[in-house]
C-alpha positions as CSV (number, residue, x, y, z in Angstrom):
1,M,22.8,115.4,84.8
2,L,25.6,116.0,87.6
3,L,25.8,119.5,86.9
4,S,21.7,119.8,87.0
5,S,21.8,118.3,90.5
6,I,24.6,120.5,91.7
7,F,22.8,123.5,90.2
8,F,19.4,122.4,91.8
9,W,20.7,122.3,95.3
10,L,22.6,125.4,95.1
11,F,19.6,127.1,93.6
12,M,17.5,125.9,96.6
13,G,20.0,126.9,99.2
14,I,20.8,130.3,97.9
15,S,17.1,131.0,97.3
16,L,16.3,130.5,100.9
17,V,19.3,132.7,102.1
18,S,18.3,135.4,99.6
19,C,14.4,135.2,100.8
20,Y,15.5,135.6,104.4
21,A,18.2,138.3,103.8
22,L,15.9,140.5,101.5
23,S,12.4,139.8,103.5
24,E,12.6,143.3,105.1
25,T,13.9,145.1,102.1
26,Y,11.1,144.1,99.8
27,D,8.3,143.6,102.0
28,Y,5.8,145.4,100.2
29,Q,7.4,145.1,96.6
30,F,6.4,141.3,95.7
31,A,7.3,141.3,92.0
32,V,10.6,143.2,92.5
33,A,11.5,140.6,95.3
34,V,10.6,137.9,93.1
35,R,13.1,139.2,90.2
36,T,15.7,140.2,92.5
37,V,15.9,136.9,94.4
38,F,15.5,134.7,91.2
39,G,18.3,136.7,89.4
40,T,20.6,136.6,92.3
41,T,20.1,133.0,92.9
42,V,20.7,132.0,89.3
43,L,23.7,134.1,89.1
44,L,25.3,132.9,92.3
45,S,24.5,129.2,91.6
46,I,26.3,129.5,88.3
47,I,29.3,131.1,90.0
48,S,29.5,128.6,92.6
49,G,28.4,125.5,90.6
50,V,30.9,125.6,87.7
51,P,33.9,125.7,89.9
52,L,32.6,123.0,92.2
53,A,32.1,120.9,89.1
54,I,35.7,121.5,88.0
55,L,37.0,120.6,91.7
56,L,34.8,117.5,91.7
57,R,36.3,116.4,88.1
58,R,39.9,117.1,89.4
59,Y,39.9,115.6,92.7
60,S,37.3,113.0,92.4
61,P,39.7,110.1,91.5
62,R,41.8,110.8,94.5
63,I,38.8,110.5,96.7
64,V,38.0,107.1,95.1
65,L,41.5,105.9,95.6
66,G,41.6,107.0,99.1
67,K,39.1,104.2,100.0
68,V,41.5,101.8,99.2
69,K,45.0,102.3,100.6
70,K,48.0,100.4,100.2
71,L,48.2,100.1,96.6
72,Y,51.4,98.1,95.1
73,Q,52.5,97.0,91.8
74,P,51.2,93.7,90.3
75,G,53.3,90.4,90.0
76,A,54.8,89.4,86.6
77,D,51.9,87.0,85.7
78,I,49.1,89.2,86.2
79,Y,50.9,92.1,84.7
80,Q,51.6,90.1,81.6
81,S,47.9,89.3,81.3
82,F,46.9,93.0,82.1
83,R,49.2,94.1,79.1
84,N,47.8,91.5,76.6
85,I,44.0,92.7,77.5
86,C,45.2,96.4,77.1
87,G,46.8,95.2,73.7
88,R,43.5,93.8,72.4
89,A,41.4,96.8,73.8
90,G,44.0,99.2,72.3
91,M,44.5,101.0,75.5
92,S,48.3,100.9,76.0
93,D,48.4,104.0,78.5
94,V,46.5,102.4,81.4
95,Q,48.3,101.0,84.4
96,L,47.2,98.1,86.8
97,K,47.4,98.7,90.7
98,I,46.7,96.0,93.4
99,S,45.1,96.6,96.5
100,K,45.6,94.7,99.8
101,I,42.0,94.6,100.3
102,D,40.8,91.0,101.1
103,L,37.1,91.7,99.5
104,P,36.9,90.9,95.8
105,I,36.6,94.5,94.4
106,S,37.7,96.1,91.2
107,F,37.2,99.5,89.7
108,A,38.9,101.9,87.1
109,V,39.7,105.7,87.7
110,D,40.5,108.2,85.1
111,S,43.3,110.2,86.9
112,Q,46.5,111.9,85.5
113,R,47.0,108.3,84.1
114,P,43.9,105.7,83.7
115,T,44.2,103.2,86.2
116,V,42.5,99.8,87.0
117,V,42.6,98.6,90.6
118,I,41.8,94.8,91.5
119,S,42.2,93.6,95.0
120,K,44.3,90.6,96.2
121,G,40.9,89.1,97.4
122,L,39.7,89.0,93.7
123,L,43.0,87.7,92.5
124,S,42.8,84.9,94.8
125,L,39.1,84.1,94.1
126,L,39.1,83.9,90.4
127,S,41.0,82.1,87.8
128,K,43.2,83.6,85.0
129,D,40.2,83.8,82.5
130,E,37.9,85.4,85.0
131,I,40.4,87.8,86.1
132,E,40.9,88.9,82.3
133,G,37.2,89.3,82.1
134,V,37.0,91.6,85.1
135,I,39.9,93.4,83.8
136,A,38.5,94.0,80.3
137,H,35.2,95.0,81.8
138,E,36.8,97.9,83.7
139,L,38.9,98.9,80.8
140,A,35.6,99.2,79.0
141,H,34.5,101.7,81.5
142,I,37.5,103.8,80.8
143,K,37.4,103.6,77.2
144,N,33.7,104.5,77.4
145,S,34.5,107.4,79.7
146,D,32.2,106.1,82.4
147,T,35.0,106.2,85.2
148,A,35.1,110.1,85.1
149,L,31.4,110.4,85.9
150,K,31.6,107.5,88.4
151,A,34.4,109.4,90.2
152,M,32.7,112.5,90.3
153,V,29.4,111.1,91.5
154,T,31.3,109.2,94.3
155,A,32.9,112.7,95.4
156,Y,29.3,114.3,95.2
157,K,27.6,111.6,97.2
158,T,30.3,112.3,100.0
159,A,29.6,116.0,100.0
160,L,25.6,115.5,99.8
161,P,24.8,111.9,100.6
162,H,21.0,112.4,100.6
163,D,20.5,114.0,97.2
164,P,17.4,112.0,95.8
165,V,17.8,113.4,92.4
166,I,21.4,112.4,91.6
167,R,20.9,108.8,93.2
168,L,17.8,108.0,90.8
169,V,19.1,109.4,87.4
170,E,22.5,108.2,87.9
171,A,21.5,104.8,89.1
172,A,19.7,104.2,85.9
173,F,22.6,105.5,83.7
174,H,25.0,103.2,85.5
175,R,23.0,100.1,85.2
176,E,22.9,100.7,81.3
177,R,26.7,101.3,81.4
178,E,27.4,98.3,83.5
179,L,25.6,96.1,80.7
180,A,27.7,97.9,78.0
181,A,30.9,97.3,79.7
182,D,29.9,93.5,80.1
183,E,29.4,93.5,76.3
184,A,32.7,95.3,75.5
185,A,34.7,93.2,77.8
186,V,33.5,90.1,75.7
187,K,34.2,91.6,72.5
188,V,38.2,91.7,73.8
189,T,38.2,88.5,75.6
190,R,35.7,86.4,73.5
191,K,35.1,84.4,76.8
192,P,31.6,85.6,78.1
193,L,31.1,82.6,80.3
194,S,34.2,83.4,82.1
195,L,33.0,86.8,83.0
196,A,29.7,85.4,84.2
197,S,31.4,82.7,86.3
198,A,33.4,85.7,87.7
199,L,30.3,87.6,88.6
200,L,28.7,84.7,90.3
201,K,31.8,84.0,92.4
202,I,32.2,87.6,93.5
203,C,28.4,87.7,94.2
204,D,28.7,84.6,96.5
205,A,31.8,85.7,98.2
206,F,31.2,89.5,98.7
207,P,29.6,90.1,102.3
208,R,26.3,91.9,101.9
209,K,27.4,94.3,104.9
210,N,30.3,95.5,103.0
211,L,28.3,96.6,99.8
212,G,27.2,99.8,101.4
213,S,30.8,101.0,102.0
214,F,32.5,99.2,99.1
215,G,29.7,98.8,96.6
216,T,30.9,101.8,94.3
217,L,34.3,99.6,94.2
218,S,32.6,96.6,93.2
219,I,31.8,95.1,89.9
220,L,28.5,94.0,91.4
221,G,27.6,96.8,93.6
222,G,24.9,97.5,96.2
223,G,21.2,98.4,96.4
224,T,17.9,97.3,94.8
225,G,15.5,98.4,92.3
226,L,15.5,101.8,91.2
227,M,18.4,102.8,93.6
228,S,20.6,100.0,92.5
229,R,23.7,101.4,90.3
230,H,24.1,97.8,88.9
231,P,21.6,95.7,86.8
232,P,20.4,92.5,88.7
233,I,23.0,89.7,88.2
234,R,20.5,87.5,86.6
235,Q,20.1,89.9,83.9
236,R,23.9,90.3,83.4
237,I,24.2,86.5,83.5
238,N,21.5,86.3,80.8
239,Q,23.1,88.6,78.6
240,L,26.6,86.9,78.9
241,I,25.1,83.5,78.0
242,R,23.3,85.0,74.8
243,L,26.7,86.4,74.1
244,A,28.2,83.0,74.2
245,E,26.2,81.8,71.4
246,I,27.9,84.3,69.3
247,Y,31.4,83.7,70.3
248,K,31.3,79.8,70.2
């Protein structure tokens, strides 16, 4: 999906440049001009798109982590809880970092070593069970390979912020992955109502004005309708309540 969008915009841009450059050469040979422009554009799009996709995959985690500076090691209590959750999820190679940001954010990146980042604002807002639910949710994104795509899309949006294709398709994909991560987190913690409580607290505490810049780093995110990367909180809470009947 992401590669298709990259190739599409490269194709459009290179087509316009090629048409302008070859307009005089093939002024009276329309069929030859179409074949030449189309062939040249496809070739240049592939040559340009593949390295761009590789660069996005490699450097996108750094772009995401660059939005939350001053990361530090967690304290003993939260670190022990994190290791317990990782053990239950079968993910011993993941590390935890704390951000000094006061906003209640949490996210995961799959860099050289998979990393979960939570903010001190989130730690001060939630209870121990609620924090474990959020951590299990972020670990699920790593386990399901969602984090690589999230980081690539964030980097891609930085380069081309007005791409409507990537926004619509990617938003629908992420809404589904958020619901899947909630369900996977409950399988680890067996406490769906703790995660539901965490979502409600974060929703109440997160300033709407900050969702635009930090929405991709929040378990809730910003946007509404087709452009939202997260399902409506009501839908997520209802799913967690249904799961609570299973994990009584």
